[in-house]
C-alpha positions in Angstrom: 1.0 1.0 -14.3 -1.7 1.4 -16.2 -5.3 0.8 -14.6 -6.3 -1.6 -17.0 -3.6 -3.8 -16.0 -3.9 -3.7 -12.0 -7.7 -4.4 -13.1 -6.6 -7.4 -15.1 -4.8 -8.9 -12.6 -7.1 -8.6 -9.9 -10.0 -9.8 -12.2 -9.9 -13.1 -10.5 -9.7 -12.2 -7.3 -12.8 -9.9 -7.4 -14.4 -11.5 -4.5 -11.4 -11.2 -2.5 -10.9 -8.2 0.1 -8.0 -6.6 0.3 -5.4 -6.8 2.5 -2.8 -3.3 2.4 -0.1 -2.8 4.6 2.8 0.3 4.4 6.7 -1.1 5.3 8.9 1.9 6.4 12.5 1.3 6.9 13.3 0.7 10.3 16.8 2.7 11.2 20.1 0.5 12.3 19.9 1.7 15.7 16.2 1.1 16.2 16.3 -2.8 15.0 19.1 -3.2 17.6 16.4 -2.8 20.0 13.8 -5.3 18.8 13.6 -8.5 19.8 13.0 -9.6 16.0 14.9 -8.7 13.3 13.2 -7.4 10.4 14.0 -4.2 9.1 10.4 -3.1 8.0 7.6 -2.1 10.3 4.4 -2.9 8.7 1.1 -0.9 8.9 -2.3 -2.1 8.2 -3.2 0.8 5.5 -6.1 2.0 3.7 -6.1 3.1 -0.5 -8.3 5.9 -1.5 -8.7 7.6 -4.8 -6.6 11.1 -4.4 -7.4 12.6 -7.8 -8.2 12.0 -11.1 -6.2 13.7 -13.8 -8.5 13.9 -16.8 -6.3 15.8 -19.2 -3.4 13.8 -18.4 -5.4 10.7 -17.7 -3.8 9.9 -14.4 -5.1 8.0 -11.3 -4.2 9.3 -7.9 -4.0 7.0 -5.5 -3.6 7.5 -1.6 -2.1 5.6 0.8 -3.3 6.1 5.0 -2.5 4.0 7.8 -5.4 2.5 9.2 -6.4 2.7 12.5 -6.2 -0.5 14.3 
């Protein structure tokens, strides 16, 4: 995805906050212990710009699990 594509998609929502989540697959044996059998564990996350590669024109975005 190009940065401009993301900017264009988010432009109508410029005043909105971002709610970022990371979904991790839960192993079947662990899932059997859960009351609600949704196969993903969800965690709130925060985005950061890890690096900007000017020579190859790449923006590296990092995702960190947020402390709740």
